[in-house]
C-alpha positions as CSV (number, residue, x, y, z in Angstrom):
1,M,86.2,13.3,154.8
2,D,87.2,17.0,154.3
3,Y,86.1,17.4,150.6
4,S,86.4,21.6,150.7
5,F,90.3,20.9,151.0
6,H,90.5,18.9,148.3
7,Y,88.0,21.0,146.1
8,A,90.0,24.1,146.4
9,M,93.3,22.3,145.8
10,A,91.6,20.5,142.8
11,N,90.6,23.7,141.7
12,H,94.0,25.4,141.8
13,Y,95.4,21.9,139.9
14,I,93.2,23.1,137.0
15,V,93.6,26.3,136.7
16,G,97.6,25.7,137.1
17,V,97.4,22.7,134.3
18,A,95.1,25.4,132.4
19,G,97.8,28.0,132.7
20,V,100.3,25.7,131.0
21,I,98.6,24.6,127.8
22,V,97.5,27.6,127.0
23,S,100.8,29.2,127.6
24,L,102.2,26.6,125.0
25,L,99.6,27.5,122.8
26,G,100.2,30.9,123.4
27,L,104.0,30.9,122.0
28,V,102.7,29.4,119.1
29,F,99.9,31.8,118.5
30,L,102.2,34.7,119.2
31,Y,105.2,33.4,117.0
32,Y,102.7,33.2,114.0
33,N,100.9,36.4,115.0
34,S,104.2,38.2,114.5
35,L,104.5,37.5,111.1
36,V,101.5,37.8,109.9
37,R,101.7,41.6,111.9
38,F,105.0,42.2,110.0
39,R,103.8,40.9,106.6
40,G,100.7,43.0,106.9
41,L,102.7,46.2,108.1
42,S,105.0,45.9,105.8
43,K,102.2,45.8,103.0
44,L,100.8,48.8,104.1
45,K,104.1,51.3,104.3
46,R,105.2,50.4,100.8
47,P,106.2,53.6,98.8
48,A,103.6,55.8,96.5
49,S,103.3,55.3,93.3
50,M,104.4,58.2,91.1
51,D,102.1,57.7,88.0
52,A,100.2,61.2,86.9
53,P,96.8,61.3,87.6
54,K,94.3,60.7,84.7
55,E,91.4,62.8,83.6
56,N,87.8,61.3,85.0
57,Y,85.8,60.3,82.0
58,V,82.1,62.1,82.3
59,N,78.9,60.7,81.2
60,R,75.4,62.0,81.1
61,N,72.1,60.4,80.8
62,G,69.4,62.4,79.2
63,N,66.5,61.0,81.4
64,C,68.2,63.1,84.8
65,E,70.5,65.8,85.4
66,A,74.4,65.1,85.9
67,V,76.3,67.0,88.2
68,G,79.8,65.6,86.9
69,T,82.8,63.9,88.0
70,T,85.0,63.4,91.1
71,D,87.5,61.1,92.4
72,I,85.1,59.3,95.1
73,I,81.6,58.7,96.1
74,I,80.5,57.9,99.0
75,V,76.9,56.8,99.7
76,G,76.1,56.9,103.7
77,A,77.7,59.8,106.2
78,G,77.3,58.0,109.3
79,V,80.3,56.9,111.1
80,A,82.2,55.0,108.6
81,G,81.2,57.4,105.6
82,A,82.1,60.6,107.5
83,A,85.5,59.2,108.7
84,L,86.4,57.7,105.0
85,A,85.6,61.3,103.8
86,Y,87.9,62.9,106.0
87,S,90.6,60.6,105.2
88,L,90.3,60.5,101.7
89,G,89.8,64.2,101.5
90,K,93.0,64.9,103.6
91,D,95.3,62.7,101.2
92,G,93.7,65.3,98.1
93,R,90.9,62.9,97.0
94,R,87.7,64.9,95.7
95,V,84.9,63.9,97.2
96,R,81.3,63.8,97.1
97,V,79.1,62.0,99.9
98,I,75.6,61.7,99.6
99,E,73.5,61.0,102.5
100,R,69.8,60.7,102.7
101,D,69.4,62.8,106.1
102,L,71.9,65.2,107.3
103,N,70.0,65.8,110.5
104,A,71.8,64.4,113.5
105,P,70.6,60.7,114.0
106,D,68.8,59.7,116.5
107,R,69.8,56.0,117.5
108,I,69.6,53.6,120.2
109,A,72.9,52.0,119.4
110,G,76.2,53.5,118.5
111,E,76.4,54.9,121.6
112,A,80.0,53.2,122.9
113,L,83.6,53.8,121.3
114,I,85.9,51.1,123.2
115,P,89.3,52.2,123.6
116,G,90.6,50.2,120.7
117,G,88.4,52.3,118.0
118,Y,89.1,55.7,120.4
119,L,93.2,54.6,118.8
120,K,91.8,54.3,115.3
121,L,90.1,57.9,115.9
122,M,93.4,59.5,117.0
123,E,94.9,57.7,114.0
124,L,92.7,59.6,111.6
125,G,92.9,62.8,113.2
126,L,89.3,62.4,114.6
127,E,89.7,62.3,118.1
128,D,88.4,66.0,118.5
129,C,84.9,64.9,117.4
130,L,84.4,63.2,121.1
131,D,84.6,67.1,122.3
132,E,81.9,69.2,123.2
133,I,79.4,66.2,123.2
134,D,79.2,65.8,126.6
135,A,81.2,62.0,126.1
136,V,82.0,60.2,128.9
137,R,84.7,57.9,129.8
138,M,84.2,54.4,130.1
139,P,87.0,52.3,131.9
140,G,85.2,48.8,131.6
141,Y,82.4,46.7,132.4
142,I,81.0,45.2,135.8
143,L,79.2,41.8,135.2
144,Y,76.5,40.9,138.1
145,K,75.2,37.3,138.3
146,D,73.7,35.4,141.4
147,G,75.2,38.2,143.5
148,K,78.5,37.8,142.0
149,E,80.4,40.5,140.5
150,A,83.4,40.3,138.1
151,S,85.4,42.7,136.4
152,V,86.4,43.7,132.7
153,I,88.7,46.5,133.2
154,F,90.4,47.9,129.8
155,P,94.3,47.3,130.2
156,L,95.4,50.7,129.6
157,E,98.7,51.1,131.8
158,K,100.7,51.5,128.4
159,F,99.0,54.2,126.8
160,Q,98.5,58.0,127.3
161,P,95.7,58.9,130.2
162,H,93.6,60.1,127.9
163,V,93.1,56.7,126.0
164,D,89.7,55.0,127.4
165,G,86.7,54.1,126.1
166,R,83.9,56.8,125.3
167,T,80.1,56.7,125.7
168,F,78.0,59.7,124.1
169,R,74.7,60.4,122.4
170,H,75.3,58.6,119.0
171,G,73.7,61.5,116.8
172,R,76.4,64.4,118.6
173,F,79.2,62.1,117.6
174,V,78.1,61.6,114.0
175,R,77.3,65.6,113.3
176,K,80.9,66.4,114.6
177,L,82.6,63.9,112.5
178,R,80.3,64.9,109.6
179,N,81.1,68.6,110.4
180,K,84.9,67.7,110.1
181,A,84.5,66.1,106.8
182,A,82.7,69.1,105.1
183,S,85.4,71.1,106.3
184,L,87.6,70.2,103.7
185,H,87.4,71.9,100.5
186,N,87.6,68.9,98.4
187,V,84.7,67.2,100.5
188,S,81.1,67.8,99.3
189,L,78.3,66.5,101.5
190,E,74.9,67.1,100.6
191,Q,71.4,65.1,101.2
192,G,70.1,62.8,98.8
193,T,68.8,59.3,98.8
194,V,70.9,57.4,96.5
195,T,68.3,55.0,94.4
196,S,70.7,52.6,92.4
197,L,74.1,52.3,91.5
198,I,75.1,53.2,87.4
199,E,76.5,49.8,86.0
200,E,78.3,49.6,82.6
201,N,79.7,46.3,81.3
202,G,79.9,45.1,84.7
203,T,81.9,48.4,86.3
204,V,80.4,50.8,88.7
205,K,80.8,54.2,87.2
206,G,78.8,56.2,89.9
207,V,75.0,56.8,91.2
208,H,71.7,57.8,90.1
209,Y,70.0,59.6,93.5
210,K,67.1,61.7,94.3
211,D,68.4,65.6,96.0
212,K,66.7,66.8,98.8
213,S,64.1,68.6,96.2
214,G,62.8,65.1,94.9
215,Q,64.8,65.6,91.5
216,L,66.6,62.9,90.2
217,M,70.1,63.3,89.6
218,T,73.4,61.7,88.2
219,A,76.5,61.5,89.9
220,Y,80.2,59.7,88.5
221,A,83.4,58.9,89.9
222,S,86.1,56.7,89.7
223,L,85.4,54.8,92.8
224,T,82.2,54.3,94.8
225,F,82.2,53.7,98.4
226,V,78.7,52.2,99.8
227,C,78.1,52.8,103.6
228,D,74.5,53.0,103.9
229,G,74.4,51.6,107.0
230,C,72.6,48.2,108.1
231,F,69.4,48.8,106.4
232,S,71.2,48.9,102.8
233,N,69.5,48.8,100.3
234,L,72.0,48.9,97.8
235,R,74.2,46.0,99.2
236,R,72.5,43.1,97.0
237,S,74.4,43.8,94.1
238,L,78.0,44.1,96.0
239,C,77.7,41.4,98.4
240,N,75.6,37.8,99.3
241,P,73.6,39.1,102.4
242,K,72.8,36.5,104.6
243,V,71.3,38.6,107.7
244,D,70.1,37.5,111.3
245,I,68.5,38.9,113.7
246,P,68.8,37.1,117.0
247,S,67.3,39.5,118.9
248,Y,66.4,43.2,119.7
249,F,67.8,46.2,122.2
250,V,64.7,47.9,124.2
251,G,66.2,51.0,125.3
252,L,65.0,53.2,127.9
253,V,67.0,56.5,128.9
254,L,67.5,56.8,132.6
255,T,67.7,60.1,134.5
256,N,68.5,61.1,138.3
257,C,70.4,58.2,139.4
258,K,73.8,56.7,139.1
259,L,75.7,53.6,138.7
260,P,77.1,51.2,140.9
261,N,80.4,51.6,139.8
262,E,81.1,55.2,138.5
263,N,81.3,55.2,134.8
264,Y,81.7,51.5,134.5
265,A,78.9,49.9,132.2
266,A,76.9,47.4,134.3
267,F,75.9,44.3,132.8
268,V,73.6,41.9,134.8
269,L,73.3,38.3,133.3
270,E,70.1,37.2,135.0
271,E,66.8,35.5,133.6
272,P,64.7,36.6,130.9
273,A,67.4,38.9,129.7
274,P,70.8,40.6,129.8
275,I,70.7,44.2,130.6
276,L,73.5,46.6,130.0
277,F,73.5,50.2,131.7
278,Y,76.1,52.7,130.6
279,R,76.2,56.5,130.6
280,I,75.4,58.4,127.2
281,S,75.5,61.8,129.1
282,S,77.1,63.5,132.4
283,T,73.2,63.0,133.4
284,E,71.9,60.3,131.7
285,I,72.2,56.5,131.8
286,R,71.2,54.3,128.7
287,C,69.5,50.6,129.8
288,M,69.6,48.2,127.2
289,V,67.3,44.8,127.5
290,D,68.2,42.3,125.2
291,I,65.3,39.9,123.8
292,P,65.4,37.3,121.5
293,S,63.2,38.2,118.5
294,Q,60.9,35.5,118.9
295,N,59.9,36.9,122.3
296,L,59.4,40.7,121.9
297,P,56.5,42.0,123.4
298,S,54.5,44.6,121.4
299,I,55.1,48.8,122.9
300,S,51.9,49.7,121.4
301,D,49.4,47.7,123.3
302,G,51.3,47.7,126.8
303,E,52.9,44.4,126.5
304,M,56.3,45.8,126.6
305,S,55.9,48.1,129.5
306,H,54.2,44.9,131.5
307,Y,57.3,42.8,130.4
308,L,59.2,45.2,131.6
309,K,57.9,45.8,134.9
310,T,57.2,42.2,135.9
311,Q,60.0,40.4,134.2
312,V,63.0,42.8,133.9
313,A,62.9,45.3,137.1
314,P,63.0,42.4,139.5
315,K,66.3,41.9,138.0
316,V,67.7,45.6,137.5
317,L,70.6,46.9,140.4
318,P,69.1,48.2,143.4
319,E,70.5,51.7,142.9
320,L,69.0,51.7,139.2
321,Y,65.2,50.4,140.0
322,T,63.6,53.6,140.8
323,A,64.9,55.4,138.0
324,F,64.0,52.1,135.6
325,I,60.5,51.8,136.5
326,A,60.2,55.6,136.1
327,A,61.7,55.6,132.4
328,I,59.0,52.6,131.5
329,E,56.3,55.1,132.9
330,K,57.8,58.1,130.9
331,K,55.8,58.4,127.4
332,G,57.8,57.5,124.4
333,N,60.6,56.7,126.2
334,I,60.5,52.7,125.4
335,R,62.4,52.3,121.8
336,T,63.3,49.0,119.9
337,M,66.3,48.2,117.5
338,P,66.8,45.0,115.7
339,I,70.3,43.5,116.1
340,K,71.7,42.1,112.9
341,I,74.5,39.9,112.6
342,M,75.9,39.9,108.7
343,A,79.2,38.2,107.9
344,A,81.2,40.1,105.6
345,A,80.6,37.7,102.0
346,P,81.5,40.5,99.0
347,H,81.1,40.3,95.3
348,L,84.3,41.7,93.9
349,T,82.7,44.6,91.8
350,P,84.9,47.2,90.1
351,G,84.1,50.9,90.7
352,A,82.3,49.9,93.6
353,F,83.5,48.8,97.6
354,L,81.2,48.0,100.6
355,I,81.9,49.3,104.2
356,G,80.4,49.7,107.3
357,D,77.6,48.2,108.6
358,A,76.3,47.7,104.8
359,F,78.9,45.2,104.3
360,N,79.6,43.5,108.0
361,M,77.6,43.5,110.9
362,R,77.8,41.7,114.6
363,H,76.0,41.7,117.9
364,A,76.1,45.1,119.3
365,I,76.5,43.9,122.8
366,T,80.2,44.3,123.0
367,G,80.0,47.7,121.4
368,G,82.9,46.6,118.7
369,G,81.2,48.2,115.5
370,M,82.4,51.4,115.4
371,T,85.9,50.1,116.2
372,V,86.0,47.8,113.0
373,A,84.6,50.4,110.8
374,L,87.3,52.9,111.9
375,S,89.9,50.2,111.2
376,D,88.4,49.2,107.8
377,V,88.5,52.8,107.1
378,I,92.3,53.4,108.2
379,L,92.8,50.4,106.0
380,L,91.3,51.5,103.0
381,R,92.7,54.8,103.4
382,D,96.4,53.1,103.4
383,L,95.7,50.9,100.5
384,L,94.7,53.5,98.3
385,R,97.5,56.3,99.0
386,P,100.2,55.0,96.7
387,L,97.8,55.3,93.9
388,H,97.5,58.6,92.2
389,D,95.2,56.9,89.0
390,L,92.0,55.4,90.3
391,S,90.8,55.3,86.4
392,D,91.2,51.4,85.7
393,A,88.6,50.0,87.8
394,S,88.8,46.3,87.5
395,T,92.8,46.6,88.5
396,I,92.0,48.6,91.2
397,C,89.3,46.2,92.2
398,K,91.6,42.9,92.0
399,Y,94.3,45.3,93.9
400,L,92.0,46.1,97.0
401,E,90.9,42.3,97.5
402,S,94.0,42.1,99.7
403,F,91.6,44.6,102.1
404,Y,89.4,41.7,103.2
405,T,92.2,39.5,104.6
406,L,94.0,42.9,105.8
407,R,90.9,43.5,107.9
408,K,90.7,39.9,109.4
409,P,92.7,40.4,112.5
410,M,90.3,43.2,114.2
411,S,87.0,42.4,112.1
412,S,86.9,38.6,113.2
413,T,88.3,39.0,116.6
414,I,85.6,41.8,117.3
415,N,82.8,39.9,115.4
416,T,83.7,36.3,117.0
417,L,83.8,37.7,120.4
418,A,80.3,39.7,120.3
419,N,78.3,37.0,118.5
420,V,79.9,34.0,120.8
421,L,78.9,36.1,124.0
422,Q,75.5,37.3,123.3
423,K,74.5,33.8,122.5
424,V,76.2,32.6,125.7
425,F,75.0,35.5,128.0
426,S,71.7,35.7,126.6
427,A,69.2,33.7,129.3
428,T,68.5,29.9,128.8
429,S,67.0,27.0,130.2
430,D,69.6,24.6,128.7
431,P,71.7,23.5,131.5
432,A,74.7,23.0,128.9
433,M,74.4,26.8,127.9
434,N,74.0,27.5,131.5
435,S,77.3,25.9,132.3
436,M,79.1,28.0,129.7
437,Q,77.8,31.0,131.0
438,Q,79.3,30.0,134.4
439,T,82.2,29.0,133.1
440,C,82.7,32.5,131.1
441,F,81.6,34.3,134.6
442,G,84.4,32.3,136.5
443,Y,87.3,32.6,133.9
444,L,86.8,36.5,133.9
445,R,86.8,36.1,138.0
446,L,90.2,34.4,138.0
447,G,92.0,37.8,136.9
448,G,95.7,37.9,135.6
449,V,96.2,36.6,132.5
450,F,92.7,35.1,132.0
451,A,90.9,38.2,132.6
452,N,93.3,40.7,131.3
453,G,93.8,39.0,127.7
454,L,89.6,38.6,127.4
455,S,89.4,42.7,128.3
456,A,92.0,43.1,126.2
457,M,90.2,41.4,123.1
458,L,86.9,43.3,124.3
459,S,88.6,46.8,124.3
460,G,89.5,46.5,120.5
461,L,93.2,46.6,122.1
462,C,94.4,43.1,121.2
463,P,92.6,42.6,117.5
464,R,94.2,39.0,117.2
465,P,92.4,35.5,116.2
466,S,94.7,33.5,118.1
467,S,94.3,35.3,121.2
468,L,90.7,34.4,120.9
469,A,91.6,30.7,120.2
470,F,93.9,30.9,123.2
471,H,91.4,32.4,125.6
472,F,88.7,30.2,124.1
473,S,90.9,26.7,124.9
474,A,91.7,28.0,128.1
475,M,88.0,28.4,129.2
476,A,87.1,25.2,127.8
477,I,89.7,23.7,129.9
478,Y,88.7,25.6,133.3
479,G,84.7,24.9,132.5
480,V,85.4,20.8,132.3
481,G,88.1,20.9,134.8
482,Q,85.2,23.1,137.1
483,L,82.5,20.4,136.2
484,L,84.8,17.5,137.3
485,L,85.4,18.7,140.6
486,P,85.6,17.3,142.8
487,F,86.4,14.1,141.2
488,P,85.2,12.5,138.1
489,T,82.2,10.4,137.9
490,P,80.3,9.2,134.7
491,K,77.7,12.1,134.8
492,R,80.2,14.7,135.7
493,L,82.1,13.6,132.3
494,W,78.7,13.7,130.5
495,N,78.6,16.9,131.6
496,G,81.9,18.1,130.4
497,A,81.3,16.4,126.9
498,K,78.0,18.1,126.6
499,L,79.7,21.4,127.6
500,L,82.4,20.9,125.0
501,W,80.0,20.0,122.1
502,V,77.7,23.2,122.6
503,A,80.9,25.1,123.0
504,S,81.8,24.0,119.6
505,S,78.7,24.5,118.1
506,V,78.3,27.7,119.5
507,L,82.1,29.0,118.4
508,F,82.6,27.5,115.2
509,P,79.8,28.4,112.8
510,F,80.9,32.0,113.7
511,I,84.5,31.3,113.1
512,W,83.2,29.7,109.7
513,S,81.1,32.0,108.6
514,E,84.4,34.6,109.3
515,G,86.7,32.4,107.1
516,V,89.0,30.1,108.9
517,R,92.0,30.6,106.6
518,Q,91.5,34.2,106.0
519,M,91.6,34.4,110.0
520,F,94.1,32.1,111.1
521,F,96.4,31.8,108.4
522,P,96.3,34.7,106.0
523,L,99.6,34.3,104.9
524,T,98.1,31.8,102.9
525,V,95.3,33.6,100.9
526,P,96.7,35.0,97.5
527,A,95.4,38.4,98.0
528,Y,97.5,38.9,100.8
529,Y,100.4,39.6,98.9
530,R,98.8,42.2,96.0
531,T,100.9,45.1,95.5
532,P,99.6,48.6,94.0
533,P,99.1,48.6,90.4
534,G,101.7,51.2,89.7
535,K,104.3,49.4,91.0
536,S,103.2,45.9,89.3
537,M,103.4,47.9,86.3
538,R,107.1,49.2,86.7
539,R,107.9,45.8,88.3
540,N,107.0,44.1,84.7
541,S,108.4,46.6,82.3
542,L,112.0,46.0,84.3
543,D,111.2,42.2,83.6
């Protein structure tokens, strides 16, 4: 009997059935998402309050030198801090930025900006910060597994030609952002280490910090934004930080080589660890090896070099093998960075606000972190625009609570996708997890609406939790169907059930941490309907 014909027919049938089911789900999700999007946009387009601004209150502490007051203090001048300083400064706010080290940061992460992030950069008027830093276009990823390829091509047909992903040296990009913010006359940027927040009767009034010379200083402001990065020492008083470190990135810089597909990032899904290659300049390629935290070899005693040469190098693409070995042997070229995951769990604190990696972190494997940060900056800018008076900290705090729901379309989509894919793509000997990896890889190879939809989410162009549910449902149907071919047997049914169980155990905890209600049913969250304080007061007076 010719099973190959029946197998092919069954495979087409599964894909067809999956397409019909997910299409019906898609209609429901599309309708609900359109309603949510309409309400969200109308909320951010309310007319500005015409209340006259009030003078800021100045308090002085005899133990240190006070440097005066301002509208906004921003702790940290990374991507989020510098972009926020510029956007608020452009709106006329007086902004003081305090950054621990004003030298260009030297990191092995934060080197990729997906197209959705580039659009956010344009919306902030900061796209020129990618000029003259030797940034490279990145139109997508190519995944390699078991000698096969799957493409993740960013769907950019409806956008202008300059819209694309970008990769670059992180420090060069941050330096340009800082220079752009400092170019505004009402934005001051200074080097200092913030040691604590100044709190009076539950309200944050400003910060204590040590300036470049070590002098203890005090600064006051109506509103303090804390965005001091993934190693934040201030977040504990403003949120409930539950930080997980599932893996480490081991980074190297490769030279004198080319990627197999020009400018497309290469993602190798092989044991013992996923390997990512992407350009960071016209002459350099970054290699990232994602190693589980419990298996991280030591660099100092040579274990890491041995591990990379013997375990990782054999899985490297042939075009990059020679450069990879040379990079390992280059002294000081191997660096590690912990990859942290932390769901957003804020404590509402009048006078203070968390954003950036100090507030919310996801796995860096998809490069979506800066896109979430820039999206948050735009939301905060738009929410603050109607407010001329920031002196009533409690009222402002209650009003800005809507931010935590309004940010969910972008943040929850990128966070969940990144965290789930890292778990799936991490090498494992578990047959069920390996089936999930095969399912995801095969799903991308289907092309059409399946691959394009997933690519749109990975690129930050489709930040919709409903689309996430749509594609995970389709992927589950496809994966179970593949396991049942050419015809169901008790063993195949059992394997299909195990796949669904493992997939659920991977996906649902991340959705739960993001907040099911805020993620999928934001219209039911009371904070979603918060109005600007000035408007609320005028409405009450009319009543």
